[in-house]
C-alpha positions in Angstrom: 76.2 93.3 136.0 75.5 95.7 133.1 77.4 99.0 132.9 75.3 101.9 134.0 76.9 104.2 131.4 76.0 101.9 128.6 72.5 101.6 129.9 72.1 105.4 129.9 73.5 105.6 126.3 71.2 102.9 125.0 68.2 104.7 126.6 69.2 107.9 124.8 69.5 105.9 121.5 66.0 104.7 121.9 64.8 108.2 122.6 66.5 109.4 119.5 64.8 106.9 117.2 61.5 107.5 118.8 61.8 111.2 118.1 63.3 110.6 114.6 60.6 108.3 113.3 58.5 111.1 111.5 61.6 112.4 109.6 63.7 109.2 109.4 63.6 108.9 105.6 64.8 112.5 105.2 68.3 111.5 106.4 68.8 108.1 104.8 72.1 107.5 103.0 72.1 108.0 99.2 75.2 106.1 98.3 75.9 103.3 95.8 75.8 99.8 97.3 72.2 99.4 98.2 71.3 98.0 94.8 73.8 95.2 95.4 72.2 94.3 98.7 68.8 94.2 97.1 70.2 91.5 94.8 71.7 89.7 97.7 68.4 89.7 99.6 66.6 88.3 96.6 69.2 85.6 96.2 69.2 84.8 99.9 65.4 84.4 99.7 64.4 84.7 103.4 61.6 82.2 103.3 59.7 80.3 106.1 59.2 82.0 109.4 61.3 85.2 109.5 62.2 87.5 112.4 63.3 91.1 111.7 65.1 92.6 114.6 65.1 96.4 114.9 62.8 96.9 111.9 62.7 100.6 112.4 60.3 102.4 109.9 60.0 99.3 107.7 62.9 100.0 105.3 63.2 96.3 104.5 60.0 94.9 106.0 57.9 94.9 102.8 60.6 93.1 100.8 61.1 90.5 103.6 57.3 89.9 103.6 57.4 89.0 99.9 59.6 86.0 100.7 58.4 85.0 104.1 55.6 82.6 105.0 55.3 84.6 108.3 57.2 87.7 109.4 57.6 89.1 112.9 59.0 92.6 112.9 60.4 93.9 116.3 61.4 97.3 117.4 61.9 99.3 120.6 60.1 102.4 119.2 56.3 102.5 118.9 56.6 105.4 116.6 58.9 103.5 114.3 56.5 100.5 114.4 53.6 102.8 113.4 55.5 104.0 110.3 56.5 100.4 109.5 52.8 99.3 109.6 51.8 102.1 107.3 54.5 100.9 104.8 53.7 97.2 105.0 50.2 96.0 104.0 50.5 92.3 104.6 48.4 90.1 106.8 51.4 87.7 107.4 53.4 90.4 109.2 53.2 90.8 112.9 54.7 93.8 114.6 56.0 93.6 118.2 57.4 96.2 120.6 60.5 95.2 122.5 63.9 96.3 123.6 66.4 94.0 122.0 68.7 94.2 125.0 66.0 92.7 127.2 63.7 90.9 124.8 63.7 87.2 124.5 62.0 85.1 121.8 59.0 82.9 122.6 59.7 80.7 119.5 62.3 80.0 116.9 62.6 81.2 113.3 64.1 80.0 110.0 65.7 83.4 109.2 66.8 86.3 111.4 67.3 89.6 109.6 68.4 93.0 110.8 69.2 96.1 108.8 71.3 99.0 110.0 71.3 97.7 113.5 74.6 95.8 114.3 76.5 99.1 114.3 74.2 100.3 117.1 75.1 97.4 119.4 77.9 98.5 121.9 80.9 96.2 121.7 80.4 95.2 125.3 77.0 93.9 124.3 78.1 92.3 121.0 78.5 88.7 122.2 75.3 89.0 124.2 73.4 90.2 121.1 74.6 87.2 119.0 73.6 84.8 121.8 70.1 86.3 121.3 70.3 85.7 117.6 71.3 82.1 118.2 68.4 81.7 120.6 66.0 83.0 117.8 67.1 80.5 115.2 65.5 77.1 114.5 67.9 74.2 113.5 69.3 75.0 110.1 68.3 78.7 110.5 70.1 81.5 108.7 71.1 85.1 109.3 71.2 88.1 107.0 72.1 91.7 107.7 73.2 95.0 106.2 74.8 98.0 107.8 77.2 100.9 107.2 80.2 102.4 108.9 79.4 106.0 107.9 79.9 108.7 110.6 80.1 112.5 110.0 82.7 114.7 111.6 79.9 116.5 113.5 78.8 113.2 115.1 82.2 112.3 116.5 81.8 114.1 119.8 84.3 111.8 121.6 86.7 111.4 118.7 87.1 108.8 115.9 88.1 106.0 118.4 84.8 106.2 120.3 81.7 104.5 119.2 79.5 107.1 120.9 78.1 109.7 118.5 75.7 112.6 118.5 72.7 112.8 116.2 70.7 116.0 115.6 67.0 116.2 114.7 65.6 118.8 112.4 64.4 120.8 115.4 68.0 121.0 116.7 67.6 118.6 119.6 70.6 116.3 120.1 70.8 112.7 121.3 73.7 110.4 121.9 73.7 107.0 120.1 76.0 104.1 119.4 77.7 103.8 116.0 80.5 101.2 115.8 82.3 101.6 112.5 82.8 97.9 111.8 85.3 96.8 109.1 83.9 93.8 107.2 87.0 91.6 107.7 87.2 92.4 111.4 83.5 91.8 111.9 83.7 88.5 110.1 86.6 87.4 112.4 84.8 88.6 115.5 81.8 86.5 114.5 84.0 83.5 113.7 85.4 83.6 117.2 81.9 83.6 118.6 81.0 80.4 116.7 79.4 81.7 113.6 80.0 80.8 109.9 79.1 84.2 108.4 80.5 85.9 105.3 80.7 89.7 105.6 81.2 91.6 102.4 81.7 95.3 101.6 79.7 97.0 98.8 80.6 99.9 96.5 79.6 102.5 99.1 79.9 102.6 102.9 77.7 99.6 103.3 78.5 96.0 104.1 76.3 92.9 104.4 76.6 89.5 106.1 75.0 86.2 105.7 75.5 82.8 107.3 74.5 80.6 110.2 76.0 79.1 113.3 79.1 77.1 112.7 78.5 73.3 112.8 80.4 72.9 116.0 78.3 75.7 117.6 74.9 74.6 116.3 
């Protein structure tokens, strides 16, 4: 049975991103490290049938579309999907509305990508989320992600040990959200225990990225 408190928190997180869609790019992090990931993405070459989980406003969607034969971009916010469509003019991209904590794939993909999402997955849903990723992958499929562990002092409404934060919009409204400050080494070990062969690397700034696939024994 799912925890009611977590369910409420995740609903607030969705509400925040729905409301934040028009102003999302005003608050993006301007730190070193993203250039490195752009190179990693190009080297990874997410070809074939690609699934982007939690695509948000399409930060990475156009770049993924350049490599993919087909791209399915999923998000729980119709407002974010609207922005992503406006940023991505490609007939091979299909946008889909769905809550990742309830959504299930109807097919399998060669690549699963998610940007700035894994930190928003509560730790008590972490294993469940990676089971979903495994269900999305075709045999030989690969995973690529990027995220950050950046949290401001104002966001830490329950202290540094808590993964519950508060985000403010430009109109002053406040929403709770999840922000798990993963350390790359710890995250890689956690994934190894779940049966994944994934390398997690830090960048020059607060960002980190991971790439890999299910371990042979788990495939």
